[in-house]
C-alpha positions as CSV (number, residue, x, y, z in Angstrom):
1,X,31.5,-12.6,25.0
2,X,28.7,-12.9,22.6
3,X,26.1,-9.4,22.0
4,X,22.8,-10.1,23.6
5,X,20.2,-10.8,21.0
6,X,17.2,-9.3,20.7
7,X,14.4,-10.6,18.5
8,X,11.7,-8.2,17.5
9,X,8.6,-10.0,15.8
10,X,6.2,-7.1,14.2
11,X,7.4,-3.7,12.2
12,X,3.9,-1.9,13.5
13,X,3.4,1.3,15.3
14,X,5.2,0.1,18.4
15,X,7.5,-2.5,17.1
16,X,9.3,-0.7,14.5
17,X,10.0,2.6,16.6
18,X,11.7,0.1,19.2
19,X,14.1,-1.1,17.0
20,X,14.9,1.6,15.9
21,X,15.8,3.0,19.7
22,X,17.3,0.2,20.3
23,X,19.8,-0.4,18.0
24,X,21.2,2.9,18.3
25,X,21.4,2.6,21.8
26,X,22.0,-0.6,22.3
27,X,23.0,-2.0,18.4
28,X,25.6,1.1,17.5
29,X,27.6,0.6,20.9
30,X,28.0,-3.0,20.4
31,X,25.8,-4.3,23.7
32,X,22.9,-6.0,21.8
33,X,22.3,-7.5,18.4
34,X,19.0,-6.3,17.7
35,X,16.9,-8.0,15.1
36,X,13.5,-6.7,13.6
37,X,11.3,-9.4,12.0
38,X,8.1,-8.7,9.9
39,X,6.4,-10.3,6.6
40,X,7.1,-7.3,5.0
41,X,9.2,-5.4,3.0
42,X,8.1,-1.9,3.9
43,X,6.1,-0.2,6.8
44,X,3.0,2.1,6.5
45,X,1.6,3.3,9.8
46,X,-1.6,1.0,10.0
47,X,-4.0,4.1,11.8
48,X,-4.1,5.7,8.0
49,X,-4.6,2.4,6.0
50,X,-8.1,3.9,5.8
51,X,-6.7,7.2,3.9
52,X,-5.1,4.5,1.7
53,X,-8.0,2.9,1.1
54,X,-9.7,6.0,-0.1
55,X,-7.1,7.1,-2.0
56,X,-5.7,10.5,-0.1
57,X,-3.1,8.9,0.5
58,X,0.0,7.5,-2.2
59,X,1.7,4.5,-0.1
60,X,4.3,4.6,-2.3
61,X,4.7,8.0,-1.7
62,X,4.9,7.4,2.6
63,X,5.8,3.7,2.7
64,X,9.1,3.3,4.7
65,X,11.9,0.5,3.5
66,X,12.9,-1.7,6.7
67,X,16.6,-2.4,5.6
68,X,16.3,1.3,5.0
69,X,15.5,2.3,8.5
70,X,17.7,-0.9,9.8
71,X,21.2,0.7,8.2
72,X,20.0,4.0,9.7
73,X,19.4,3.2,12.9
74,X,22.0,0.1,14.0
75,X,19.4,-3.1,13.8
76,X,19.0,-6.4,11.7
77,X,15.9,-7.0,9.8
78,X,14.6,-10.1,8.4
79,X,11.7,-10.7,6.5
80,X,9.3,-13.2,6.9
81,X,6.1,-14.7,8.9
82,X,7.0,-15.8,12.4
83,X,5.6,-19.5,12.7
84,X,6.8,-21.1,15.3
85,X,8.6,-21.0,18.9
86,X,10.3,-23.1,20.7
87,X,11.2,-21.8,24.5
88,X,13.5,-24.5,25.6
89,X,15.9,-23.7,22.7
90,X,15.6,-19.7,22.3
91,X,14.4,-20.0,18.4
92,X,11.9,-18.6,16.4
93,X,10.9,-20.2,13.2
94,X,10.5,-17.7,10.3
95,X,8.6,-18.5,7.2
96,X,9.6,-18.6,3.7
97,X,9.1,-15.7,1.4
98,X,7.8,-16.1,-2.3
99,X,7.4,-13.1,-4.9
100,X,3.4,-12.7,-6.5
101,X,4.1,-16.2,-9.0
102,X,4.9,-18.0,-5.6
103,X,8.9,-18.3,-6.4
104,X,10.9,-19.2,-3.5
105,X,12.9,-15.6,-2.7
106,X,14.0,-16.5,1.0
107,X,13.9,-20.3,2.5
108,X,12.5,-20.9,6.2
109,X,15.0,-19.8,8.8
110,X,15.9,-20.4,12.1
111,X,16.4,-17.4,14.1
112,X,18.4,-17.7,18.1
113,X,17.3,-15.2,20.8
114,X,18.0,-14.4,23.9
115,X,14.7,-11.8,24.5
116,X,12.0,-12.1,22.7
117,X,9.5,-9.2,22.0
118,X,6.4,-10.0,20.0
119,X,4.4,-6.9,18.6
120,X,2.6,-8.5,16.0
121,X,-0.8,-6.5,16.2
122,X,-4.2,-7.4,15.7
123,X,-6.1,-8.7,12.9
124,X,-10.4,-8.2,12.1
125,X,-12.4,-10.6,13.8
126,X,-15.8,-11.7,11.8
127,X,-17.6,-13.3,14.8
128,X,-18.4,-16.4,12.0
129,X,-21.1,-14.1,10.4
130,X,-21.8,-15.9,7.1
131,X,-20.5,-14.0,4.2
132,X,-17.8,-12.1,5.7
133,X,-14.3,-13.9,4.4
134,X,-16.1,-13.8,0.8
135,X,-17.7,-10.7,0.3
136,X,-16.6,-8.3,2.9
137,X,-12.8,-6.4,2.6
138,X,-11.1,-5.8,5.9
139,X,-8.2,-3.0,6.7
140,X,-5.6,-5.0,8.4
141,X,-3.1,-4.7,5.8
142,X,-1.5,-2.5,3.1
143,X,-2.6,-4.9,0.4
144,X,-6.3,-5.0,1.9
145,X,-6.4,-1.1,1.2
146,X,-5.3,-1.1,-1.8
147,X,-7.7,-3.9,-3.1
148,X,-10.5,-1.7,-1.6
149,X,-9.0,1.1,-3.3
150,X,-9.0,-0.3,-6.8
151,X,-12.1,-1.9,-6.4
152,X,-13.4,1.6,-5.6
153,X,-12.1,3.3,-8.9
154,X,-13.3,0.5,-11.0
155,X,-17.0,0.6,-9.7
156,X,-16.7,4.9,-10.5
157,X,-16.2,4.5,-13.7
158,X,-18.4,1.7,-14.6
159,X,-21.4,3.7,-12.8
160,X,-20.0,7.1,-14.5
161,X,-20.3,4.8,-17.7
162,X,-23.3,3.6,-17.5
163,X,-24.7,7.2,-16.7
164,X,-23.5,8.4,-20.0
165,X,-25.3,5.7,-21.7
166,X,-28.3,7.1,-20.0
167,X,-28.6,3.5,-17.4
168,X,-28.9,3.8,-13.1
169,X,-25.9,5.2,-11.7
170,X,-24.5,4.5,-8.3
171,X,-22.1,2.7,-6.1
172,X,-23.5,1.6,-2.7
173,X,-20.6,1.2,-0.5
174,X,-21.7,-0.3,3.0
175,X,-19.3,-0.4,6.2
176,X,-19.9,-2.7,9.2
177,X,-18.6,-1.3,12.1
178,X,-18.7,2.2,13.2
179,X,-15.6,2.4,15.2
180,X,-12.8,4.7,14.4
181,X,-12.1,2.9,11.2
182,X,-15.2,2.5,10.3
183,X,-16.2,6.4,11.0
184,X,-12.6,7.6,9.3
185,X,-13.2,5.6,6.3
186,X,-16.8,7.0,5.8
187,X,-16.3,10.4,5.8
188,X,-12.6,10.2,3.9
189,X,-14.5,8.1,1.1
190,X,-17.2,11.2,0.7
191,X,-14.5,13.7,0.3
192,X,-12.1,11.7,-1.9
193,X,-15.0,11.0,-4.1
194,X,-15.6,14.0,-4.4
195,X,-12.2,14.9,-5.8
196,X,-11.8,11.6,-8.1
197,X,-15.0,13.0,-9.9
198,X,-13.6,16.0,-10.7
199,X,-10.4,14.5,-12.5
200,X,-12.9,12.7,-15.3
201,X,-16.0,11.2,-14.2
202,X,-17.6,13.4,-16.2
203,X,-21.3,12.4,-15.1
204,X,-21.4,11.0,-12.0
205,X,-22.4,13.0,-9.0
206,X,-20.9,11.8,-5.7
207,X,-23.4,13.4,-3.3
208,X,-26.6,11.4,-4.8
209,X,-24.3,8.5,-6.7
210,X,-22.1,7.0,-4.9
211,X,-24.5,6.3,-1.4
212,X,-22.5,5.3,1.8
213,X,-24.4,3.3,4.8
214,X,-22.4,2.5,8.2
215,X,-24.1,0.1,10.7
216,X,-23.2,-0.3,13.9
217,X,-24.7,-3.2,16.1
218,X,-24.0,-1.3,19.2
219,X,-26.7,2.2,20.2
220,X,-24.3,4.6,18.7
221,X,-21.1,5.1,16.8
222,X,-17.8,5.0,18.4
223,X,-18.8,2.9,21.1
224,X,-15.3,3.3,23.0
225,X,-15.8,6.9,23.2
226,X,-18.1,9.4,25.0
227,X,-21.4,10.3,24.0
228,X,-20.5,13.9,23.3
229,X,-17.6,13.1,20.8
230,X,-19.8,10.1,19.0
231,X,-23.0,12.9,18.6
232,X,-20.6,15.2,17.0
233,X,-19.2,12.6,14.6
234,X,-22.9,11.7,14.3
235,X,-23.4,15.2,13.1
236,X,-20.6,15.4,10.8
237,X,-21.6,12.2,8.9
238,X,-24.8,13.6,8.2
239,X,-23.7,16.9,6.5
240,X,-21.3,14.6,4.3
241,X,-24.8,12.1,3.5
242,X,-23.0,8.9,5.0
243,X,-26.4,6.5,6.6
244,X,-26.0,5.6,9.6
245,X,-27.7,2.5,11.1
246,X,-27.0,1.9,14.9
247,X,-28.2,-1.0,16.9
248,X,-28.1,-3.2,14.0
249,X,-26.7,-6.5,14.2
250,X,-24.9,-8.1,10.5
251,X,-25.8,-11.7,10.4
252,X,-25.1,-12.4,6.3
253,X,-22.9,-10.6,3.8
254,X,-23.6,-11.6,0.2
255,X,-22.7,-10.6,-3.4
256,X,-25.3,-8.3,-3.2
257,X,-26.7,-7.1,0.3
258,X,-25.9,-6.7,3.8
259,X,-28.6,-8.2,6.2
260,X,-29.4,-7.5,9.8
261,X,-30.7,-9.4,12.5
262,X,-33.7,-6.6,12.2
263,X,-34.7,-7.4,8.5
264,X,-32.4,-4.5,7.4
265,X,-31.4,-5.3,4.1
266,X,-28.6,-2.5,2.4
267,X,-27.5,-3.1,-1.3
268,X,-24.0,-3.2,-1.0
269,X,-21.4,-3.4,-4.3
270,X,-18.4,-3.1,-1.6
271,X,-18.8,-3.9,1.4
272,X,-15.5,-2.8,4.8
273,X,-15.5,-5.2,7.4
274,X,-14.7,-3.0,10.4
275,X,-17.0,-4.4,13.3
276,X,-14.1,-6.1,15.9
277,X,-10.2,-7.1,15.8
278,X,-8.7,-9.7,17.6
279,X,-4.6,-10.9,18.1
280,X,-3.7,-13.7,15.3
281,X,-4.9,-16.6,15.9
282,X,-1.4,-18.6,15.8
283,X,-0.6,-16.4,18.9
284,X,-2.9,-19.1,20.2
285,X,-0.5,-21.9,22.8
286,X,2.4,-20.4,20.8
287,X,5.1,-21.9,22.7
288,X,2.9,-22.9,25.4
289,X,2.4,-19.2,26.9
290,X,-0.8,-18.1,27.9
291,X,-3.6,-16.4,25.9
292,X,-6.7,-15.0,26.6
293,X,-10.1,-15.6,24.6
294,X,-8.8,-12.8,21.8
295,X,-5.6,-14.7,21.1
296,X,-3.7,-12.3,23.4
297,X,-0.5,-13.0,25.1
298,X,-1.3,-12.4,29.0
299,X,1.7,-10.4,30.2
300,X,2.7,-9.1,33.1
301,X,2.7,-5.2,34.4
302,X,6.8,-5.3,32.9
303,X,5.2,-6.7,30.2
304,X,6.9,-9.8,29.9
305,X,4.8,-13.0,29.7
306,X,3.4,-14.8,32.4
307,X,4.9,-18.0,31.4
308,X,8.3,-17.1,30.0
309,X,10.2,-13.7,31.6
310,X,12.5,-13.7,28.4
311,X,9.5,-13.0,26.5
312,X,7.7,-9.7,25.8
313,X,4.5,-8.5,24.7
314,X,2.6,-5.6,24.0
315,X,0.8,-3.3,21.4
316,X,-2.3,-4.7,20.2
317,X,-1.5,-8.4,21.2
318,X,-1.2,-8.3,24.5
319,X,-3.8,-8.6,27.4
320,X,-2.0,-6.1,29.4
321,X,-3.6,-5.1,33.0
322,X,-4.9,-1.7,33.8
323,X,-4.8,-0.7,37.6
324,X,-5.9,2.7,36.9
325,X,-9.6,0.9,35.9
326,X,-11.0,-1.8,37.4
327,X,-10.3,-5.3,38.4
328,X,-9.3,-7.5,35.5
329,X,-9.7,-4.3,32.9
330,X,-7.0,-4.3,30.6
331,X,-5.7,-1.8,28.1
332,X,-7.3,-1.2,25.0
333,X,-5.9,-1.6,21.1
334,X,-4.5,1.4,20.4
335,X,-1.7,2.9,18.8
336,X,-1.0,5.5,21.8
337,X,-0.8,2.0,24.1
338,X,1.5,0.1,21.4
339,X,3.8,3.8,21.4
340,X,4.3,4.4,24.9
341,X,5.1,0.5,25.4
342,X,8.0,1.0,23.1
343,X,8.7,3.8,25.2
344,X,8.5,1.9,28.2
345,X,10.7,-1.6,26.6
346,X,13.5,0.6,25.2
347,X,14.0,1.1,29.2
348,X,13.5,-2.6,30.3
349,X,16.0,-3.5,27.8
350,X,18.6,-1.4,28.9
351,X,18.1,-2.0,32.5
352,X,17.5,-6.0,31.5
353,X,20.9,-5.8,30.7
354,X,22.8,-3.7,33.7
355,X,21.0,-6.1,35.9
356,X,18.6,-3.9,37.2
357,X,14.8,-4.6,37.7
358,X,12.2,-4.1,35.0
359,X,10.0,-0.9,35.6
360,X,6.4,-1.4,35.1
361,X,4.2,-0.1,32.0
362,X,1.5,2.8,33.3
363,X,-1.0,4.0,30.1
364,X,-1.4,7.2,30.1
365,X,-4.2,8.6,28.3
366,X,-3.4,11.5,26.4
367,X,-7.0,11.4,24.8
368,X,-8.9,10.1,21.1
369,X,-9.0,11.8,17.9
370,X,-11.3,10.6,14.9
371,X,-10.7,11.7,11.1
372,X,-13.5,13.1,9.2
373,X,-11.7,13.8,6.3
374,X,-9.0,16.5,5.4
375,X,-10.2,19.4,7.1
376,X,-12.1,17.7,10.0
377,X,-11.8,15.7,12.8
378,X,-13.3,15.4,16.3
379,X,-12.0,14.4,19.6
380,X,-10.9,14.6,23.7
381,X,-7.8,15.8,25.0
382,X,-6.7,15.0,28.5
383,X,-4.2,15.2,30.7
384,X,-2.9,17.3,33.6
385,X,-2.5,20.8,31.8
386,X,-5.7,20.9,30.9
387,X,-7.4,20.0,34.2
388,X,-9.5,17.1,32.8
389,X,-10.9,16.0,29.5
390,X,-11.1,18.8,26.5
391,X,-13.9,18.0,23.5
392,X,-12.4,19.7,20.3
393,X,-13.0,19.8,16.6
394,X,-13.1,20.9,13.6
395,X,-9.8,22.3,11.8
396,X,-7.5,22.4,15.0
397,X,-8.7,18.9,15.8
398,X,-8.0,18.0,12.7
399,X,-3.8,19.0,12.8
400,X,-3.7,17.2,15.7
401,X,-4.6,14.0,14.0
402,X,-1.9,14.6,11.8
403,X,0.4,15.4,14.4
404,X,0.3,11.9,15.7
405,X,2.0,10.6,12.2
406,X,4.4,13.7,12.2
407,X,5.4,11.9,15.9
408,X,5.3,8.4,14.3
409,X,7.7,9.8,11.5
410,X,9.9,12.1,13.9
411,X,10.5,8.5,16.0
412,X,11.7,6.9,12.7
413,X,13.4,9.7,11.0
414,X,14.1,12.5,13.4
415,X,13.4,16.1,13.8
416,X,15.4,17.6,10.7
417,X,14.2,14.5,8.3
418,X,10.4,15.1,9.0
419,X,10.5,18.7,8.7
420,X,12.6,18.8,5.5
421,X,10.4,16.1,4.1
422,X,7.0,17.9,4.9
423,X,8.4,21.1,3.0
424,X,9.7,18.9,0.0
425,X,5.8,17.0,0.0
426,X,4.3,20.9,0.4
427,X,6.1,22.4,-2.8
428,X,5.3,19.0,-4.8
429,X,1.9,19.7,-4.0
430,X,0.5,21.9,-6.7
431,X,2.3,18.9,-9.7
432,X,0.7,15.8,-8.7
433,X,-3.4,15.1,-8.2
434,X,-5.0,15.4,-4.4
435,X,-6.3,11.8,-4.8
436,X,-4.2,8.5,-5.9
437,X,-6.1,7.8,-9.2
438,X,-4.9,4.3,-10.1
């Protein structure tokens, strides 16, 4: 009898750990054939893309090759973007893969499945604001983060050269959206540009010449989090000399400025769009599956889609019920949610093969942490151990924030490898620049 075919589409914060667990528990034992599909050959943890954009994290040193993980954990990897679903034939269509010169590396393929799991994440939602697509950079992918980093370095070098010749110096950076991504990016840019200046920008004064502004349509920054956390983050941004404009709805982005509904006009050499997300547009109408207005696949508490019990979805691309909240509420698009759902689905896949009922997913909120640079963070911790919620900030919060990434690494590599890797990085620290310089 052929092994049960489980195909996971999307190797992000949820899909990749799920593939690793199922590969070890089912693939190696011959109980299932586990395949992971992703458009990219390497994985970088998406919550850290703001560090790539600012230059504090080198993706070449932190990226993980999907084929290597597949070999180590007992699953298969197939590169390519999913572009079609045939529910009747139980197949998905995977697009061709091309190199930077548009030469075909892999052709279009059709992959069969018995159980399909969609974990394709989210993408920026520009809400149709004029000029965003042409002039703003989102941070959805590694390529976009690296593109922003290159442009930031080039703008800083040009400004330094102008100032050396007695001209007007300055780089104006506008970040639209003061959620976690926007706030974290602003803090990282401020701190990494200080380091950039130390490596050869002799005339530029980062505090004065690199001007950073954050615009938020809501009445305060970090709208999903508590007012206490927002206030602490705003105070830290103020100390970093980041200008914060709240209650300002952006209506247009041009090649030189950002304009808001109130008439505010901010000069902009670089613009980042971090004002909203939605599930990928190609999910709408995919194989006749039910989706909501944000293109998310509507799922039951078992994480099965409403119109096909053999198709599961989780993470940012799924509208999953949140029974603990008001009627009709769905879970927020957070890495914490995707991580917990991946753990539940690993149990569901084994129950499915054993013919047992599938368990329901129940989200446990452990709090939220927002990084504000190398030495600080703010957030809340929640849970029974502390009897509710606790506000944390400073270096302790930063250590906790860093531990989230370590936990993700452990899920992929195991405790021993992560400990050895951390020791190695620490020993190499004195031989490498503090920031990426190219």
